[in-house]
N, C-alpha and C positions, 0 to 999 in steps of 0.2 A: 924655688927654695921652700922646703917644708921645715917649719920651726917645731921644736920640741913642744909637747903638750903644755907644759908649765909656762913656756914662753908665750905661746899663743893665748893662753888663758889670761896671763898678766896683761898682755897688750889689749885683748878684747875688753877686759874689765876697766882698764884705764881709759880707753876710748869711750866706752859706755858711760863711765862716770863723767868724763869731760862733756859729753853731749847732754847730760841731765841739766846743764846750766842754760840751755837754750830755752826760749819761750815755747810752751809753758815750762817753767822750772819743775822738774820731776823728782827732785830730792829736797823735800821740805819737811819731812816727818821722820821720826825715828823708825817707824814701821817701814818706810821706803828704804832707809839705810840698812836695816836688818834684811830686807828682801834682797838688796844688792849683795850683802855679805853672803847670804845663802846661795844666791844665783851663781856666784863665781867661786863658791866653795873655799872661801878663806878659812884659814885655821886660826887658832888662838882665841883670845877673849872676844866674845860677841860685842858689837858696838852698842853703846847706850846713848842717852840724850846728851851726855857730855862730849861725845864724838861728833855729833852732827855738824856743828859749825866749822870744826877743823877740817872735816872731810869736804864740806862745801867750799872751803877756802882753797883747796888744792886743784879745783877743776880748771881754773884759768892757767896755772902753771903747766898742768898736763896738756892742755890744748896747745900752749906755746911749744911744748916739747914735740908733739905730734905734727905740728905744722912747720917745724924748723927744717932747714936744710941739713944734710948729713953733718957738715962741719959745724953748723950752728947747734945741733943736738948734742954734740960731744961735751961741750962745757956744761950744758944743762944736766946731763946724766952724771958727770963727774961731781958737780956741785951737790946734787941730791945725795949721792953715795957718801960724800965727805961729810955733809951736814948731819946725816943720820948715823954716821959711824958704822956703815955697813961692813960686815965681816962675812963673806961667803963661806958656807959650809954645806956639806952633803947631809941630807936627811931623808928618812923614809918614814911614812906614816899611813895608816889606813890601807887602802888599796893602791896607793901611789908608790911606785918604786923609787929608787934613789934619784934625787933632784936637788937643786940648789935653793937654799934659803939664805938670805943675807941680813936678816933682822930677826930678833927674838919675837916670839908670838905674844909676849907680854907687853910689847911696846904699843903705844897708841895706834889706833886703826889707820889714821891718815898717814902716819909714818910708814906703816907696813905697805900701804897702797903705793906710796911714792917709791919705796925701795924695790918692790916687786916689779913695778912698771919700768923703773930704770934698769933693772937687771934684764928685762925683756928687750929693752931698747939696745942694750949692748949687742945682742945677737943681730938685731936689725941693722945696726950701724956697721958691724963687722962684715955682714953679708952684703953690704951696699944695697939694702932693700928699702930705703926710705920712700921709694915710689909706691910702696904698699899703703901709704897714707895719702889721702886726698880730701878735698872738700866735697860735700854732698852735691850731687848734680841738680838738685832742685834749686831754682833761681833764688828763692826766698829763704834758703836754709844755709846756715853756717856750720852745720854739723861736720864732724870729722868722720871719714870713712876709712876703715881698716879692711883692706882686701887681701885675705889670705887664700883666696881661691886659686886654683891651678891656672886658670885662663885669665885671671885678673879682670873679671867682668863686673865686679860689684861697683855700683855707681851711687848708691843711696846709703845714708847713715842709719836708717831705721826702716822698719816695716811700714811705719806711717808715711814716710817719704816715698817709699816704693809704691804703696797703694795710691798715694796722691798722683804720682807720675802715671800710673796705669789709668786712673780716672781721666786725667788730662788727655792722654793719648786716645782713649775711647771717645771722649767728647769731640776731639779734633777729627777723628774718623767719621763720627756721626754728622758733624757739621759739613764735611766734604760731600756726603751722600745727599 
């Protein structure tokens, strides 16, 4: 299943955000929050210091959403959309053709993240693709993995864990020789 670009980006940003909560916490400054905003091409008002704690607070609920079963994710998505008074509408801006926004750009950044992630999860749930989410294969990592690859081969939550696994495998081979 190939998801629309805006769906994939919403899911990737939500997973990335939820994984910033792991040790070491990588979302502790406004600069890191602005970098996240830019990396995932959010529209609307740029985040400020006033947004930081609210965005940090949604990481655990996002992790809960990504690790839920399909039936367990449905009430979480519905609650997010209801609490944020989401109203889907078609929009076009910049180089991006028609796509769905369900929250006004002027709303607080954490609310926009929640709604965009919930909208992405609708596609995942409808396509019965919750298996696209998993736990990182590193034994000592609780990161969420979003595997949008065609062959479903992604095992690690980040480049850091991928590199650590490669080093462990290399050392294991060296020890055998």
